[in-house]
C-alpha positions as CSV (number, residue, x, y, z in Angstrom):
1,G,0.1,0.0,0.1
2,A,1.0,3.6,-0.4
3,E,2.5,5.5,2.5
4,P,-0.1,8.3,4.0
5,G,0.6,11.6,2.8
6,S,3.1,10.5,0.1
7,G,0.7,11.3,-3.0
8,A,1.1,7.8,-4.1
9,S,-2.2,5.6,-4.4
10,S,-2.9,1.9,-4.7
11,A,-5.0,0.1,-7.0
12,L,-6.1,-3.8,-7.9
13,L,-6.4,-4.2,-11.8
14,W,-8.3,-7.5,-12.7
15,V,-8.1,-7.5,-16.5
16,D,-8.6,-10.2,-19.2
17,S,-5.9,-9.0,-21.4
18,P,-2.3,-7.1,-20.3
19,D,-2.9,-5.0,-23.5
20,V,-5.4,-2.7,-21.9
21,V,-3.1,-2.1,-18.7
22,G,-1.5,0.7,-20.4
23,A,-4.9,2.5,-21.5
24,L,-6.2,2.2,-18.1
25,G,-3.0,3.6,-16.3
26,R,-3.7,6.8,-18.2
27,K,-7.3,6.7,-17.5
28,I,-7.5,5.9,-13.9
29,P,-5.7,8.9,-12.3
30,H,-8.4,11.3,-13.6
31,Y,-10.9,9.4,-11.3
32,S,-9.4,9.6,-8.0
33,K,-12.5,10.8,-6.1
34,Y,-14.0,7.2,-6.8
35,S,-13.7,4.1,-4.7
36,Y,-14.2,1.9,-7.7
37,L,-14.4,1.8,-11.4
38,L,-15.6,-0.6,-13.9
39,F,-14.0,-0.9,-17.4
40,D,-15.1,-2.7,-20.7
41,G,-11.6,-2.9,-22.3
42,D,-10.4,0.9,-22.0
43,R,-14.1,2.5,-21.9
44,N,-15.5,3.4,-18.4
45,V,-18.6,1.5,-17.7
46,G,-19.0,2.2,-14.3
47,K,-17.9,4.4,-11.2
48,G,-18.8,5.4,-7.4
49,V,-18.1,5.7,-4.0
50,W,-18.5,3.1,-1.5
51,D,-20.4,4.1,1.8
52,P,-18.0,3.5,4.9
53,G,-21.0,2.3,6.8
54,D,-20.3,1.8,10.7
55,S,-16.4,1.9,10.2
56,P,-14.3,2.4,13.3
57,L,-12.4,4.8,11.1
58,V,-15.4,7.2,10.4
59,V,-16.1,10.1,13.0
60,R,-19.5,11.8,12.7
61,F,-19.4,15.3,14.4
62,A,-22.8,16.8,15.8
63,A,-24.3,19.6,14.1
64,V,-23.1,23.0,15.6
65,P,-25.7,25.9,14.8
66,V,-24.0,28.7,12.7
67,H,-24.9,32.2,13.3
68,S,-25.6,34.3,10.2
69,T,-24.6,37.8,11.7
70,L,-21.5,38.4,13.8
71,P,-21.7,41.1,16.3
72,A,-20.3,44.4,15.4
73,Q,-16.5,44.9,16.2
74,N,-13.9,47.5,15.6
75,P,-11.2,46.1,13.3
76,D,-8.6,48.3,14.8
77,A,-9.4,47.6,18.6
78,G,-6.5,46.5,20.8
79,W,-3.9,47.7,18.1
80,E,-1.9,50.5,18.0
81,S,-0.5,52.3,15.0
82,D,3.1,52.0,13.9
83,R,3.2,55.3,12.0
84,G,5.7,57.7,13.7
85,R,7.7,55.1,15.5
86,E,10.5,54.4,12.7
87,G,13.3,52.9,14.5
88,E,11.5,52.1,18.0
89,Y,11.6,48.2,17.3
90,E,15.1,48.1,16.1
């Protein structure tokens, strides 16, 4: 398998003819968001994403209400201007 974070992927190919492996190798990288692909020769005839079900690797977070407005704030609050202080921080 590929090392996590390496950018590499793993695949299992089951082919009737080794002649299609090159064509599939050029096409498969374009389908990276799918869990599985089905090809008839070099033509894609099916693709999809498997539902992880009750896998212990899945974490579901509780919904948190989102407020549509934020309280008004002064963007300069708590900050002093650096104008006129040339050399003070050297």
